[in-house]
Backbone as a chain_set.jsonl record, in Angstrom:
{"seq": "LELIKTPQSVVKILNKVGIKPAMLPNEKCCGHDLLWTGDLENFEKLAKLNLANIKATGAKRVVTSCPECYRTIKKDYAEFVGELDFEVLHMSELLSELVDKDELKFEVYPERKVVYHDSCRLGRQMGVYEPPRKVISSLPGTQLVEMERNRENALCCGVNAWLSCNKYHKEIQMDRLKEAKATGADLLVTTCPKCRIHWKCVTSEKLPINPDEITMEMRDLSVLVAEAMNLA", "coords": {"N": [[0.829, -1.226, 0.033], [1.938, 1.249, 0.739], [3.826, 1.667, -1.263], [2.255, 2.223, -3.422], [1.545, 4.813, -3.192], [3.45, 6.268, -4.551], [3.204, 6.282, -7.539], [0.584, 7.319, -7.529], [1.004, 9.85, -6.357], [2.646, 10.975, -8.319], [0.925, 11.262, -10.551], [-1.003, 13.007, -9.357], [0.57, 15.301, -8.959], [1.315, 15.934, -11.555], [-1.23, 16.42, -12.732], [-1.968, 18.632, -11.218], [-0.27, 20.609, -12.149], [-1.25, 20.94, -14.616], [-0.824, 18.909, -16.452], [-1.92, 16.175, -18.193], [-1.246, 13.044, -18.214], [-0.744, 10.439, -20.681], [-1.94, 7.366, -19.961], [-0.905, 3.977, -20.044], [-3.13, 1.477, -21.043], [-2.844, -1.204, -20.499], [-0.47, -1.579, -18.803], [2.811, -2.875, -18.57], [5.567, -4.588, -16.864], [8.816, -3.072, -17.067], [10.895, -4.817, -17.565], [13.357, -4.964, -16.386], [14.379, -6.841, -14.47], [14.265, -9.157, -15.808], [16.329, -8.65, -17.681], [18.579, -8.309, -16.032], [18.802, -10.755, -14.848], [19.567, -12.365, -16.867], [17.732, -13.266, -18.849], [17.589, -12.693, -21.806], [16.226, -13.067, -24.152], [13.385, -12.98, -23.537], [13.373, -10.466, -22.38], [13.887, -8.8, -24.635], [11.594, -9.222, -26.069], [9.635, -8.201, -24.415], [10.468, -5.573, -24.325], [10.083, -4.693, -26.984], [7.274, -4.977, -27.13], [6.458, -3.113, -25.141], [7.451, -0.713, -26.256], [5.971, -0.594, -28.538], [3.435, -0.131, -27.435], [3.82, 2.281, -26.156], [4.389, 3.893, -28.295], [1.901, 3.92, -29.608], [0.437, 5.671, -28.052], [1.29, 8.116, -28.917], [3.044, 9.67, -27.459], [5.579, 11.98, -26.764], [7.233, 12.407, -24.698], [8.372, 10.371, -22.063], [7.793, 9.706, -18.851], [9.094, 8.386, -15.935], [8.771, 7.126, -12.587], [10.372, 5.371, -11.361], [13.754, 4.413, -10.894], [14.855, 2.113, -12.048], [13.137, 1.529, -14.195], [13.556, 3.845, -15.649], [16.311, 3.712, -16.35], [16.189, 1.283, -17.838], [14.369, 1.732, -19.992], [15.404, 4.011, -21.209], [18.13, 3.497, -21.722], [18.728, 0.669, -22.008], [16.625, -0.307, -23.7], [17.084, 1.205, -25.936], [19.587, 0.16, -26.742], [19.053, -2.53, -27.228], [16.811, -2.649, -28.921], [16.769, -0.375, -30.556], [17.162, 3.068, -31.687], [15.287, 5.455, -29.804], [12.216, 7.159, -30.331], [11.27, 9.075, -28.721], [11.5, 11.148, -25.791], [13.019, 10.3, -22.7], [12.394, 10.779, -19.32], [13.314, 10.951, -15.9], [11.207, 11.203, -13.047], [12.198, 12.981, -11.146], [13.738, 14.672, -12.658], [11.8, 15.968, -14.246], [10.382, 17.205, -12.161], [12.361, 18.998, -11.297], [12.564, 20.669, -13.499], [9.968, 21.799, -13.269], [10.301, 23.105, -10.849], [12.16, 25.095, -11.629], [10.562, 26.554, -13.29], [8.849, 27.627, -11.482], [6.432, 26.349, -10.969], [5.462, 24.653, -9.083], [3.542, 24.678, -6.322], [3.813, 25.092, -2.983], [2.192, 24.169, 0.053], [2.416, 23.104, 2.53], [4.557, 23.249, 5.291], [6.581, 21.85, 6.99], [9.158, 21.853, 9.455], [12.146, 20.263, 8.869], [14.85, 17.926, 8.584], [16.378, 16.534, 5.872], [17.759, 13.575, 4.328], [19.214, 12.448, 1.385], [19.269, 9.573, -0.62], [21.266, 8.244, -3.154], [20.209, 6.161, -5.531], [21.53, 3.195, -7.139], [20.871, 2.826, -9.919], [19.747, 5.31, -10.816], [21.706, 7.082, -10.047], [24.838, 6.376, -10.151], [24.703, 4.866, -12.597], [23.146, 6.316, -14.395], [23.706, 8.951, -13.964], [22.177, 10.924, -12.742], [22.107, 13.197, -10.428], [21.796, 15.847, -9.374], [19.098, 16.874, -9.901], [17.177, 15.59, -8.029], [18.157, 16.649, -5.602], [17.92, 19.374, -5.999], [15.115, 19.629, -6.062], [14.373, 18.799, -3.444], [15.649, 20.652, -1.892], [14.131, 22.886, -2.596], [11.832, 22.785, -1.162], [9.949, 24.414, 1.262], [11.137, 25.024, 4.558], [12.689, 22.81, 4.648], [15.762, 21.221, 5.207], [18.441, 20.055, 3.456], [20.644, 17.425, 3.942], [23.803, 15.66, 3.655], [24.875, 12.236, 3.19], [28.023, 10.725, 4.147], [29.07, 9.175, 2.075], [28.185, 9.893, -1.049], [26.379, 10.773, -4.088], [28.356, 9.775, -6.904], [29.81, 8.139, -5.279], [28.119, 6.882, -3.592], [26.735, 4.364, -1.442], [25.411, 1.178, -2.275], [21.962, -0.028, -1.817], [22.01, -2.638, -1.15], [20.917, -4.929, -2.52], [20.254, -6.42, -5.64], [17.889, -6.739, -8.249], [16.343, -8.696, -6.918], [17.957, -10.947, -6.587], [19.357, -12.189, -4.451], [19.609, -12.292, -0.902], [21.493, -12.301, 1.406], [23.593, -12.692, 4.431], [25.693, -10.885, 3.885], [24.567, -8.986, 2.153], [22.722, -7.948, 3.897], [24.436, -6.736, 5.728], [25.453, -4.655, 4.217], [23.03, -3.201, 3.833], [22.443, -2.453, 6.484], [24.663, -0.871, 7.025], [24.406, 1.231, 5.286], [22.087, 2.41, 6.259], [22.855, 3.094, 8.83], [24.642, 5.088, 8.141], [22.979, 7.017, 7.029], [21.386, 7.619, 9.259], [23.266, 8.719, 10.916], [23.589, 11.279, 9.998], [21.75, 12.847, 11.301], [19.358, 13.381, 10.251], [15.778, 13.71, 9.876], [14.315, 12.34, 8.1], [14.626, 9.971, 5.488], [15.076, 10.049, 2.183], [14.456, 8.627, -1.046], [14.404, 7.637, -4.505], [13.898, 5.114, -5.348], [11.925, 2.32, -5.315], [12.713, -0.293, -4.57], [14.975, 0.038, -2.971], [13.73, 1.068, -0.694], [12.104, -1.098, 0.024], [13.998, -3.096, 0.646], [15.329, -1.939, 2.806], [13.238, -1.68, 4.628], [12.718, -4.256, 5.025], [15.074, -5.318, 6.223], [15.115, -3.836, 8.657], [12.937, -4.918, 9.896], [13.636, -7.338, 10.856], [15.242, -9.66, 13.189], [17.959, -8.283, 14.569], [21.611, -7.896, 14.745], [22.278, -5.595, 16.01], [21.238, -2.62, 17.8], [18.004, -1.725, 16.92], [17.301, 0.943, 16.841], [19.476, 2.228, 15.839], [19.432, 2.168, 13.105], [16.802, 2.517, 12.235], [14.519, 4.62, 10.635], [12.312, 7.199, 9.389], [11.067, 6.928, 6.047], [10.747, 8.06, 2.687], [9.446, 8.362, -0.584], [10.58, 10.487, -3.188], [8.625, 11.809, -4.867], [6.306, 11.453, -3.449], [6.95, 12.949, -1.165], [7.075, 15.54, -2.33], [4.454, 15.77, -3.21], [3.094, 15.733, -0.74], [4.03, 18.148, 0.324], [2.721, 19.83, -1.361], [0.207, 19.555, -0.545], [-1.286, 17.431, -1.609], [-1.15, 14.719, -1.144]], "CA": [[0.021, -0.004, 0.026], [2.82, 2.4, 0.847], [4.465, 1.882, -2.562], [1.198, 2.695, -4.353], [1.512, 6.26, -3.06], [4.37, 6.935, -5.442], [2.494, 6.598, -8.799], [-0.55, 8.18, -7.238], [1.552, 11.178, -6.137], [3.159, 11.45, -9.626], [-0.241, 11.672, -11.301], [-1.597, 14.156, -8.749], [1.446, 16.465, -9.221], [1.22, 16.304, -13.0], [-2.533, 17.009, -12.935], [-1.985, 19.981, -10.515], [0.378, 21.61, -12.933], [-1.886, 20.995, -15.924], [-0.385, 17.865, -17.367], [-2.67, 14.987, -18.129], [-0.466, 11.996, -18.84], [-1.423, 9.279, -21.312], [-1.593, 6.16, -19.219], [-1.041, 2.765, -20.811], [-4.264, 0.7, -20.531], [-2.407, -2.488, -19.944], [0.96, -1.354, -18.606], [3.556, -4.036, -18.181], [6.904, -4.369, -16.276], [9.785, -2.656, -18.042], [11.748, -5.982, -17.901], [14.625, -4.803, -15.798], [14.832, -8.012, -13.754], [14.612, -10.196, -16.863], [17.632, -8.363, -18.256], [19.708, -8.516, -15.084], [18.925, -12.189, -14.476], [20.033, -13.044, -18.066], [16.735, -13.798, -19.808], [17.629, -11.67, -22.833], [15.18, -13.303, -25.232], [12.087, -12.451, -23.076], [13.502, -9.058, -22.23], [13.773, -8.112, -25.871], [10.21, -9.327, -26.527], [8.894, -7.24, -23.605], [10.897, -4.234, -24.698], [9.355, -4.41, -28.204], [5.872, -4.807, -26.784], [6.251, -1.837, -24.392], [7.708, 0.401, -27.157], [4.834, -0.49, -29.488], [2.351, 0.474, -26.651], [4.163, 3.691, -25.937], [4.201, 4.584, -29.664], [0.495, 4.012, -29.85], [-0.121, 6.818, -27.335], [1.733, 9.335, -29.483], [3.776, 10.449, -26.497], [6.916, 12.437, -27.103], [8.046, 12.309, -23.457], [7.969, 9.308, -21.203], [8.213, 9.978, -17.483], [9.031, 7.25, -14.953], [9.162, 7.436, -11.233], [11.279, 4.27, -10.962], [15.002, 4.481, -11.569], [15.093, 0.923, -12.881], [12.397, 1.737, -15.437], [14.238, 4.958, -16.361], [17.506, 3.185, -17.017], [15.866, 0.289, -18.783], [13.739, 2.232, -21.163], [16.288, 5.052, -21.823], [19.434, 2.999, -22.113], [18.647, -0.778, -22.455], [15.699, -0.469, -24.857], [17.801, 1.777, -27.121], [20.649, -0.726, -27.108], [18.537, -3.815, -27.688], [15.789, -2.508, -29.921], [17.089, 0.667, -31.542], [16.98, 4.411, -31.191], [13.94, 5.788, -29.397], [11.703, 8.366, -30.955], [10.693, 9.873, -27.621], [12.425, 11.514, -24.677], [12.742, 9.62, -21.413], [12.778, 11.57, -18.167], [12.93, 10.478, -14.532], [10.321, 12.191, -12.401], [13.022, 14.053, -10.454], [14.167, 15.659, -13.729], [10.631, 16.746, -14.554], [10.172, 18.076, -10.986], [13.402, 19.958, -11.296], [12.11, 21.592, -14.553], [8.879, 22.56, -12.712], [10.855, 24.065, -9.797], [12.783, 26.211, -12.364], [9.488, 27.397, -13.875], [8.053, 28.044, -10.396], [5.103, 25.808, -11.159], [5.12, 23.848, -7.899], [3.112, 25.62, -5.195], [3.829, 24.375, -1.77], [1.248, 24.619, 1.026], [2.754, 22.522, 3.84], [5.979, 23.738, 5.485], [7.18, 21.308, 8.204], [10.614, 21.983, 9.638], [12.667, 18.938, 8.884], [16.148, 17.693, 7.975], [16.21, 15.428, 4.949], [18.96, 13.071, 3.733], [18.833, 11.786, 0.1], [20.047, 8.366, -1.017], [21.416, 8.034, -4.627], [20.066, 4.747, -5.939], [22.518, 2.845, -8.203], [20.448, 2.971, -11.288], [19.582, 6.684, -11.102], [22.908, 7.777, -9.784], [26.077, 5.973, -10.855], [24.457, 4.289, -13.875], [22.617, 7.296, -15.298], [24.288, 10.271, -13.733], [21.21, 11.964, -12.336], [22.441, 13.514, -9.074], [21.367, 17.14, -8.867], [17.666, 17.178, -9.904], [16.458, 15.299, -6.792], [18.602, 17.571, -4.582], [17.29, 20.66, -6.25], [13.735, 19.557, -5.684], [14.321, 18.685, -2.007], [16.082, 21.979, -1.389], [13.132, 23.885, -2.95], [10.712, 22.624, -0.27], [10.039, 25.311, 2.343], [11.329, 24.382, 5.851], [13.47, 21.552, 4.524], [17.178, 21.322, 5.143], [19.019, 18.859, 2.865], [22.006, 17.079, 4.421], [24.344, 14.565, 2.82], [25.672, 11.198, 3.806], [29.43, 10.781, 3.845], [29.199, 8.589, 0.707], [27.033, 10.35, -1.812], [26.558, 10.844, -5.596], [29.021, 8.648, -7.489], [30.404, 7.324, -4.208], [27.069, 6.364, -2.751], [26.723, 2.895, -1.166], [24.184, 0.469, -2.735], [21.069, -0.397, -0.775], [22.401, -3.993, -0.771], [20.371, -6.031, -3.274], [19.947, -6.152, -7.068], [17.029, -7.651, -8.987], [15.819, -9.785, -6.11], [18.762, -12.103, -6.789], [19.656, -12.843, -3.205], [19.645, -11.353, 0.292], [22.155, -13.088, 2.502], [24.145, -11.866, 5.53], [26.482, -9.835, 3.365], [23.637, -7.931, 1.714], [22.11, -7.287, 5.086], [25.45, -5.807, 6.313], [25.415, -3.442, 3.429], [21.792, -2.457, 4.203], [22.587, -1.838, 7.836], [25.779, 0.091, 6.912], [23.849, 2.417, 4.635], [21.089, 3.028, 7.167], [23.628, 3.756, 9.874], [25.181, 6.298, 7.582], [21.801, 7.997, 6.931], [21.0, 8.008, 10.65], [24.394, 9.54, 11.467], [23.462, 12.7, 9.515], [20.84, 13.581, 12.123], [18.138, 13.645, 9.455], [14.474, 13.16, 10.326], [13.689, 11.651, 7.038], [15.481, 9.389, 4.451], [14.384, 10.117, 0.84], [15.072, 8.02, -2.236], [13.404, 7.538, -5.612], [13.831, 3.733, -5.753], [11.029, 1.493, -4.429], [13.384, -1.476, -4.1], [15.739, 0.48, -1.843], [12.875, 1.166, 0.481], [11.688, -2.415, 0.335], [15.079, -3.817, 1.247], [15.566, -1.345, 4.12], [12.146, -1.977, 5.486], [12.889, -5.684, 5.275], [16.162, -5.554, 7.228], [14.724, -3.253, 9.972], [11.832, -5.706, 10.523], [14.242, -8.619, 11.266], [16.048, -9.676, 14.364], [19.198, -7.73, 14.137], [22.708, -7.978, 15.733], [22.484, -4.284, 16.487], [20.071, -1.954, 18.311], [17.2, -1.206, 15.827], [17.253, 2.381, 16.836], [20.702, 2.698, 15.143], [19.128, 2.205, 11.654], [15.42, 2.723, 11.88], [14.116, 5.979, 10.428], [11.216, 7.402, 8.428], [11.548, 6.934, 4.68], [9.797, 8.553, 1.756], [9.766, 8.592, -2.052], [10.701, 11.921, -3.518], [7.404, 12.292, -5.394], [5.386, 11.476, -2.293], [7.394, 14.06, -0.399], [6.644, 16.715, -3.045], [2.929, 15.78, -3.152], [2.714, 16.118, 0.604], [4.257, 19.568, 0.47], [1.698, 20.542, -2.177], [-1.065, 19.215, 0.121], [-1.981, 16.532, -2.5], [-1.082, 13.305, -0.683]], "C": [[0.821, 1.298, -0.049], [3.428, 2.729, -0.5], [3.505, 2.447, -3.6], [1.153, 4.198, -4.331], [2.363, 6.99, -4.091], [3.692, 7.262, -6.816], [1.329, 7.509, -8.586], [-0.079, 9.652, -7.074], [2.04, 11.817, -7.483], [1.966, 12.0, -10.399], [-0.875, 12.914, -10.7], [-0.768, 15.429, -9.03], [1.27, 16.876, -10.645], [-0.121, 16.991, -13.23], [-2.583, 18.468, -12.318], [-1.322, 20.984, -11.349], [-0.125, 21.644, -14.392], [-1.482, 20.009, -16.93], [-1.289, 16.612, -17.13], [-2.048, 13.896, -18.952], [-1.334, 10.94, -19.577], [-0.979, 8.063, -20.626], [-1.839, 4.963, -20.098], [-2.152, 1.941, -20.261], [-3.877, -0.595, -19.925], [-0.909, -2.431, -19.699], [1.654, -2.626, -18.003], [4.92, -3.656, -17.515], [7.827, -3.924, -17.374], [10.729, -3.775, -18.458], [13.097, -5.875, -17.268], [15.198, -6.102, -15.181], [15.116, -9.121, -14.753], [16.029, -9.938, -17.418], [18.734, -8.72, -17.323], [19.813, -9.929, -14.58], [19.271, -13.028, -15.745], [19.009, -13.569, -19.044], [16.574, -12.765, -20.95], [16.537, -11.813, -23.857], [13.793, -12.709, -24.797], [12.204, -10.919, -22.814], [13.295, -8.304, -23.523], [12.284, -8.154, -26.376], [9.323, -8.329, -25.735], [9.179, -5.843, -23.985], [10.119, -3.808, -25.985], [7.821, -4.112, -27.968], [5.58, -3.452, -26.101], [6.495, -0.675, -25.342], [6.551, 0.543, -28.126], [3.612, 0.252, -28.7], [2.53, 1.932, -26.41], [3.943, 4.511, -27.245], [2.759, 4.845, -29.94], [-0.158, 5.193, -29.186], [0.256, 8.119, -28.005], [2.551, 10.248, -28.588], [5.136, 10.77, -27.018], [7.844, 12.484, -25.916], [7.506, 11.199, -22.587], [8.587, 9.568, -19.83], [8.062, 8.775, -16.544], [9.459, 7.658, -13.604], [10.187, 6.471, -10.7], [12.6, 4.359, -11.642], [15.328, 3.251, -12.47], [14.394, 1.056, -14.218], [13.083, 2.748, -16.256], [15.463, 4.45, -17.054], [17.174, 2.164, -18.129], [15.339, 0.749, -20.076], [14.745, 3.182, -21.926], [17.523, 4.407, -22.426], [19.352, 1.559, -22.762], [17.756, -0.944, -23.674], [16.391, 0.039, -26.086], [18.906, 0.864, -27.578], [20.132, -2.019, -27.72], [17.569, -3.723, -28.865], [16.073, -1.495, -30.981], [16.748, 2.01, -30.964], [15.557, 4.755, -30.944], [13.504, 7.059, -30.045], [10.936, 9.222, -29.922], [11.752, 10.116, -26.586], [12.084, 10.762, -23.433], [13.299, 10.48, -20.259], [12.455, 10.81, -16.864], [12.11, 11.608, -13.913], [11.098, 13.303, -11.704], [13.484, 15.088, -11.501], [13.004, 16.548, -14.134], [10.328, 17.73, -13.369], [11.134, 19.219, -10.971], [13.028, 21.056, -12.4], [10.934, 22.437, -13.953], [9.295, 23.549, -11.621], [11.421, 25.286, -10.498], [11.715, 27.136, -12.913], [8.568, 27.963, -12.817], [6.575, 27.597, -10.524], [4.597, 24.905, -10.012], [4.819, 24.768, -6.744], [2.935, 24.783, -3.954], [2.951, 24.984, -0.693], [1.559, 24.091, 2.409], [4.232, 22.719, 4.09], [6.515, 23.112, 6.811], [8.661, 21.514, 8.303], [11.22, 20.61, 9.717], [14.057, 18.916, 8.188], [16.076, 16.457, 7.173], [17.553, 14.952, 4.44], [18.485, 12.293, 2.496], [19.826, 10.699, -0.213], [20.095, 8.269, -2.565], [21.28, 6.52, -4.878], [21.066, 4.474, -7.048], [22.086, 3.171, -9.61], [20.325, 4.507, -11.718], [20.957, 7.48, -10.993], [24.106, 7.305, -10.646], [25.812, 5.512, -12.291], [23.898, 5.302, -14.89], [22.941, 8.698, -15.034], [23.353, 11.335, -13.288], [21.379, 12.189, -10.811], [21.766, 14.824, -8.586], [19.856, 17.401, -8.91], [16.935, 16.793, -8.619], [16.845, 16.3, -5.661], [18.03, 18.976, -4.758], [15.854, 20.7, -5.733], [13.594, 19.527, -4.121], [14.593, 20.076, -1.41], [15.069, 23.096, -1.656], [11.973, 23.831, -1.956], [10.919, 23.523, 0.926], [10.241, 24.563, 3.684], [12.177, 23.19, 5.825], [14.996, 21.851, 4.381], [17.76, 19.988, 4.574], [20.373, 18.664, 3.443], [22.481, 15.862, 3.615], [25.021, 13.515, 3.721], [27.099, 11.349, 3.335], [29.701, 10.316, 2.378], [27.953, 9.024, -0.06], [27.385, 10.514, -3.33], [27.304, 9.673, -6.097], [29.643, 7.661, -6.51], [29.379, 6.694, -3.25], [27.087, 4.812, -2.633], [25.375, 2.372, -1.691], [23.319, 0.115, -1.521], [21.258, -1.859, -0.357], [21.93, -5.11, -1.638], [20.089, -5.532, -4.648], [19.018, -7.166, -7.64], [16.512, -8.835, -8.263], [16.7, -11.055, -6.207], [19.074, -12.88, -5.563], [19.638, -11.789, -2.081], [20.202, -12.133, 1.462], [22.744, -12.133, 3.564], [25.031, -10.711, 5.007], [25.663, -8.618, 2.854], [23.068, -7.192, 2.899], [23.176, -6.371, 5.781], [25.534, -4.541, 5.492], [24.188, -2.559, 3.711], [21.957, -1.746, 5.477], [23.591, -0.714, 7.813], [25.232, 1.349, 6.357], [22.827, 3.152, 5.525], [21.766, 3.714, 8.352], [24.191, 5.129, 9.378], [24.158, 7.44, 7.438], [21.448, 8.484, 8.322], [22.031, 8.933, 11.239], [24.345, 10.974, 11.064], [22.549, 13.499, 10.424], [19.572, 13.918, 11.393], [16.93, 13.031, 10.051], [13.913, 12.242, 9.325], [14.705, 11.204, 5.931], [14.633, 9.335, 3.153], [15.185, 9.474, -0.224], [14.037, 8.064, -3.316], [13.223, 6.034, -5.992], [12.946, 2.906, -4.798], [11.772, 0.302, -3.831], [14.287, -1.123, -2.96], [14.878, 0.473, -0.54], [12.475, -0.196, 0.969], [12.786, -3.169, 1.118], [15.379, -3.289, 2.609], [14.534, -1.683, 5.108], [12.324, -3.417, 5.982], [13.941, -5.899, 6.378], [15.789, -4.928, 8.576], [13.584, -4.036, 10.622], [12.329, -7.028, 11.018], [14.887, -8.471, 12.632], [17.438, -9.309, 14.042], [20.32, -7.882, 15.216], [23.066, -6.666, 16.319], [21.149, -3.695, 17.123], [19.277, -1.375, 17.129], [17.195, 0.269, 15.696], [18.443, 2.98, 16.065], [20.429, 2.899, 13.644], [17.678, 2.45, 11.284], [15.093, 4.199, 11.761], [13.026, 6.057, 9.417], [11.801, 7.47, 7.057], [10.458, 7.434, 3.814], [10.311, 8.646, 0.349], [9.707, 10.069, -2.313], [9.312, 12.472, -4.037], [6.366, 12.398, -4.361], [5.661, 12.742, -1.426], [6.901, 15.407, -0.998], [5.098, 16.834, -3.011], [2.449, 16.189, -1.811], [2.846, 17.645, 0.822], [3.262, 20.447, -0.314], [0.286, 20.302, -1.612], [-1.964, 18.323, -0.801], [-1.999, 15.069, -2.013], [-2.187, 13.03, 0.395]], "O": [[0.481, 2.258, -0.741], [3.546, 3.899, -0.867], [3.935, 3.088, -4.559], [0.771, 4.82, -5.322], [2.085, 8.128, -4.469], [3.632, 8.433, -7.192], [1.098, 8.405, -9.398], [-0.707, 10.571, -7.6], [1.864, 13.011, -7.726], [2.024, 13.14, -10.861], [-1.259, 13.812, -11.449], [-1.324, 16.493, -9.302], [1.09, 18.06, -10.928], [-0.16, 18.047, -13.862], [-3.19, 19.374, -12.89], [-1.722, 22.147, -11.316], [0.474, 22.273, -15.265], [-1.731, 20.182, -18.123], [-1.385, 16.092, -16.018], [-2.248, 13.791, -20.162], [-2.449, 10.609, -19.173], [0.2, 7.712, -20.664], [-2.836, 4.905, -20.817], [-2.147, 1.696, -19.055], [-4.486, -1.054, -18.958], [-0.155, -3.17, -20.332], [1.151, -3.298, -17.102], [5.349, -2.507, -17.615], [7.658, -4.346, -18.518], [11.305, -3.731, -19.544], [13.963, -6.681, -17.609], [16.376, -6.407, -15.364], [16.048, -9.91, -14.595], [16.818, -10.865, -17.599], [19.715, -9.35, -17.717], [20.806, -10.285, -13.945], [19.264, -14.257, -15.69], [19.377, -14.261, -19.993], [15.564, -12.067, -21.037], [15.992, -10.832, -24.364], [13.128, -12.033, -25.582], [11.238, -10.182, -23.01], [12.611, -7.281, -23.539], [11.815, -7.219, -27.025], [8.41, -7.71, -26.282], [8.289, -4.994, -23.985], [9.575, -2.706, -26.05], [7.227, -3.181, -28.512], [4.616, -2.758, -26.427], [5.771, 0.315, -25.238], [6.182, 1.656, -28.501], [2.916, 1.102, -29.256], [1.588, 2.724, -26.444], [3.403, 5.618, -27.255], [2.416, 5.905, -30.463], [-1.18, 5.688, -29.661], [-0.361, 9.147, -27.725], [2.741, 11.427, -28.885], [5.784, 9.934, -27.647], [9.062, 12.585, -26.061], [6.294, 11.098, -22.395], [9.81, 9.637, -19.705], [6.967, 8.228, -16.41], [10.395, 8.441, -13.448], [10.813, 6.739, -9.674], [12.633, 4.382, -12.872], [15.987, 3.373, -13.502], [14.971, 0.74, -15.259], [13.206, 2.567, -17.468], [15.654, 4.722, -18.239], [17.779, 2.173, -19.2], [15.746, 0.28, -21.139], [14.869, 3.109, -23.149], [17.915, 4.749, -23.542], [19.831, 1.314, -23.869], [18.12, -1.668, -24.6], [16.324, -0.575, -27.151], [19.146, 0.807, -28.784], [20.739, -2.542, -28.655], [17.518, -4.622, -29.705], [15.705, -1.667, -32.143], [16.133, 2.111, -29.902], [14.684, 4.416, -31.743], [14.316, 7.951, -30.291], [10.051, 9.999, -30.283], [12.754, 9.407, -26.501], [10.899, 10.602, -23.139], [14.474, 10.845, -20.228], [11.441, 10.119, -16.769], [12.297, 12.786, -14.215], [10.66, 14.453, -11.695], [13.593, 16.273, -11.189], [13.185, 17.747, -14.345], [10.059, 18.912, -13.581], [10.738, 20.34, -10.649], [13.201, 22.249, -12.152], [10.918, 23.657, -14.117], [8.744, 24.642, -11.483], [11.205, 26.407, -10.039], [11.916, 28.348, -12.999], [7.623, 28.683, -13.137], [5.639, 28.343, -10.237], [3.446, 24.469, -10.004], [5.667, 25.513, -6.255], [2.069, 23.913, -3.862], [2.952, 26.203, -0.528], [1.006, 24.594, 3.386], [5.066, 22.41, 3.239], [6.88, 23.883, 7.698], [9.367, 21.36, 7.306], [10.825, 19.835, 10.588], [14.372, 19.756, 7.345], [15.744, 15.399, 7.709], [18.421, 15.772, 4.141], [17.486, 11.575, 2.55], [21.039, 10.868, -0.092], [19.043, 8.219, -3.202], [22.134, 5.726, -4.48], [21.422, 5.374, -7.809], [22.852, 3.728, -10.396], [20.74, 4.898, -12.809], [21.245, 8.393, -11.767], [24.324, 7.812, -11.747], [26.658, 5.76, -13.15], [24.136, 5.175, -16.091], [22.519, 9.586, -15.775], [23.65, 12.523, -13.416], [20.834, 11.428, -10.012], [21.225, 14.862, -7.48], [19.353, 18.096, -8.026], [16.131, 17.59, -8.135], [15.996, 16.734, -4.881], [17.704, 19.663, -3.789], [15.433, 21.648, -5.071], [12.724, 20.214, -3.586], [13.861, 20.573, -0.554], [15.132, 24.145, -1.016], [11.184, 24.776, -1.915], [11.963, 23.43, 1.572], [9.571, 23.558, 3.917], [12.399, 22.573, 6.866], [15.415, 22.637, 3.531], [17.572, 18.928, 5.171], [21.188, 19.586, 3.457], [21.694, 15.149, 2.993], [25.607, 13.794, 4.767], [27.386, 11.977, 2.316], [30.42, 10.948, 1.604], [26.836, 8.595, 0.227], [28.54, 10.399, -3.74], [26.914, 8.562, -5.737], [29.957, 6.521, -6.852], [29.732, 6.067, -2.251], [27.404, 4.09, -3.578], [24.345, 3.034, -1.568], [23.801, -0.024, -0.397], [20.73, -2.279, 0.673], [22.485, -6.204, -1.531], [19.728, -4.37, -4.836], [19.295, -8.362, -7.546], [16.257, -9.878, -8.866], [16.205, -12.146, -5.926], [19.068, -14.111, -5.592], [19.651, -10.581, -2.319], [19.485, -12.558, 2.368], [22.437, -10.941, 3.588], [25.099, -9.662, 5.647], [25.997, -7.454, 3.075], [22.951, -5.967, 2.896], [22.816, -5.343, 6.354], [25.674, -3.453, 6.051], [24.296, -1.337, 3.814], [21.651, -0.558, 5.578], [23.412, 0.293, 8.497], [25.525, 2.435, 6.859], [22.747, 4.38, 5.512], [21.323, 4.764, 8.818], [24.202, 6.132, 10.091], [24.436, 8.614, 7.684], [21.234, 9.68, 8.517], [21.689, 9.844, 11.992], [24.978, 11.82, 11.696], [22.554, 14.728, 10.346], [18.77, 14.7, 11.904], [16.999, 11.966, 10.664], [13.08, 11.404, 9.672], [15.541, 12.002, 5.508], [13.613, 8.649, 3.083], [16.39, 9.689, -0.349], [12.904, 8.484, -3.078], [12.441, 5.74, -6.896], [13.226, 2.827, -3.602], [11.493, -0.082, -2.695], [14.386, -1.912, -2.02], [15.265, -0.047, 0.507], [12.49, -0.458, 2.172], [12.503, -3.803, 2.135], [15.663, -4.071, 3.516], [14.827, -1.946, 6.274], [12.118, -3.74, 7.151], [13.682, -6.6, 7.356], [16.16, -5.506, 9.597], [13.298, -3.825, 11.8], [11.542, -7.803, 11.561], [15.061, -7.373, 13.162], [18.07, -10.016, 13.257], [20.037, -7.981, 16.41], [24.047, -6.571, 17.057], [20.079, -4.278, 16.952], [19.843, -0.58, 16.38], [17.098, 0.812, 14.595], [18.391, 4.148, 15.681], [21.101, 3.696, 12.989], [17.367, 2.58, 10.1], [15.358, 4.962, 12.69], [12.808, 5.114, 8.656], [12.898, 7.998, 6.874], [9.291, 7.255, 4.165], [11.476, 8.971, 0.117], [8.898, 10.799, -1.741], [8.918, 13.558, -3.614], [5.587, 13.351, -4.372], [4.75, 13.47, -1.03], [6.392, 16.274, -0.288], [4.555, 17.918, -2.798], [1.474, 16.935, -1.717], [1.977, 18.315, 1.379], [3.009, 21.605, 0.017], [-0.7, 20.798, -2.157], [-3.191, 18.428, -0.788], [-2.827, 14.283, -2.474], [-2.292, 11.912, 0.9]]}, "num_chains": 1, "name": "protein.A"}
């Protein structure tokens, strides 16, 4: 239920600024996990199907809230299927554009300290670092702080493509959450749903450390913006 808030927030924000997106009637997975687990044949089939469905809408810009979808459609589809005839944006990039145009009107101003986590797909793999930070910094009453390892040096959330989650992955997860907690932030923000799932998972288990060392409130960037606009 918590993850559903992200696409809901995206649509609410777009509608608020006068954008009515064309929604695919039978939207399917982008195929990220098929690609990363080596099922190239089915990945290519899915990519061609999704591209045909996108083309049928006549869309010239495709906006995704998920970093994995962003990377998959923008980079991997282009490599496997061919040059795209539309622009691909991550929601943080579109939000950054809207901030520049002063089109986001904020109504809720809680005083808070926010730390942002660079997910692997959006950060190191696609180089999108500043748009999310610009958006967070534009929120009234919000102070953006950084973890020691950030941007291209950011630590992974610990798991990729649901492949495995053993004790080593859990150590990475706890390490990253400790780093976030050490900033003194009230809220951990990221754009990747899987990062939040993996962190929620590890904090719900019996841990070798005090849970208070790593447990903190988390939020998707789009949900955070929708809340500030009094839309969530």
